[in-house]
C-alpha positions in Angstrom: -8.0 8.0 -27.8 -5.7 9.7 -26.2 -7.0 12.2 -24.1 -9.1 9.3 -22.5 -6.2 7.2 -21.2 -4.5 10.4 -20.0 -8.1 11.4 -18.3 -7.9 7.1 -16.4 -5.3 7.4 -15.0 -5.8 10.9 -13.7 -8.8 9.7 -12.4 -7.5 6.4 -10.9 -4.4 7.6 -8.6 -7.3 10.9 -8.2 -9.2 8.3 -6.2 -7.0 5.8 -5.1 -4.9 8.8 -3.3 -2.2 7.7 -5.5 1.5 9.5 -6.7 1.7 10.0 -10.5 3.6 7.2 -11.6 6.9 6.5 -11.6 9.0 8.5 -14.5 10.5 5.3 -16.0 7.0 3.6 -15.7 6.0 1.5 -18.9 2.3 1.2 -18.9 1.3 -2.4 -20.2 -2.3 -2.1 -19.8 -5.4 0.1 -19.5 -8.9 -1.1 -19.4 -12.7 1.0 -18.7 -15.7 -0.7 -17.3 -19.2 0.3 -16.2 -22.5 2.0 -17.1 -23.7 5.0 -17.0 -23.8 4.9 -13.3 -20.6 2.9 -12.8 -17.1 3.3 -13.8 -14.0 0.9 -13.0 -10.7 2.4 -14.1 -7.6 -1.0 -14.6 -4.2 -0.1 -15.0 -1.1 -2.3 -14.9 2.5 -0.6 -15.5 6.5 -1.5 -14.7 8.9 0.0 -13.7 12.3 -0.8 -11.4 11.9 -2.1 -8.0 13.1 1.2 -6.3 10.9 3.2 -8.5 7.8 1.1 -6.9 8.8 2.1 -3.6 9.8 5.0 -4.1 5.5 5.5 -5.2 4.4 3.6 -2.8 5.9 6.0 0.3 4.9 9.0 -1.6 1.1 7.6 -2.7 -1.4 8.9 0.5 -3.5 6.3 1.1 -0.2 3.5 0.7 2.3 4.4 2.6 1.2 3.8 5.8 -1.7 1.3 4.0 -0.3 -2.3 5.5 -0.5 -4.7 2.6 -1.9 -8.3 2.4 -0.1 -10.9 0.8 -1.5 -13.1 -1.6 0.7 -15.6 -3.5 3.5 -13.0 -3.0 1.8 -10.5 -4.5 1.0 -7.7 -1.9 -2.6 -6.0 -1.7 -3.0 -2.9 -1.0 -6.6 -2.0 0.2 -8.0 1.2 -0.5 -11.6 1.8 0.7 -12.7 4.4 0.6 -11.5 6.5 -2.1 -11.5 10.0 -2.2 -13.5 12.5 -3.6 -16.4 9.8 -2.8 -14.9 7.1 -5.1 -15.9 3.4 -4.1 -11.8 2.4 -3.8 -10.6 -0.3 -4.7 -6.9 -2.0 -4.2 -3.3 -1.9 -5.8 -1.0 -5.1 -6.8 2.4 -5.5 -6.7 4.3 -8.3 -8.2 7.7 -8.5 -8.6 8.1 -5.2 -10.8 4.6 -4.6 -11.9 1.8 -2.8 -10.1 -1.8 -3.0 -11.1 -4.7 -0.6 -10.1 -8.1 -1.4 -9.6 -10.2 1.4 -8.6 -14.4 1.6 -9.1 -17.0 4.6 -8.7 -20.5 4.5 -8.3 
């Protein structure tokens, strides 16, 4: 449902202390997992390198976060998350960003 998609995006950004997606971002995947006691949201989007760099700099929990490099992928760990969320990570490879946030 469209409202569920918007709520997943809003909640994931909130839990991760992340800025709104770049204007030209193309959402390529949204997943919701969990039970009545847990939630996990996974969102993938594509954008230009310049827009992704700007998004990282504007994101409260990424701008001063030093990523690990794994197989040419930048992995930003976010633990704990914002607003009592468990946390998660943000992976950036080329022009694709994958956000994986959880609450339990």
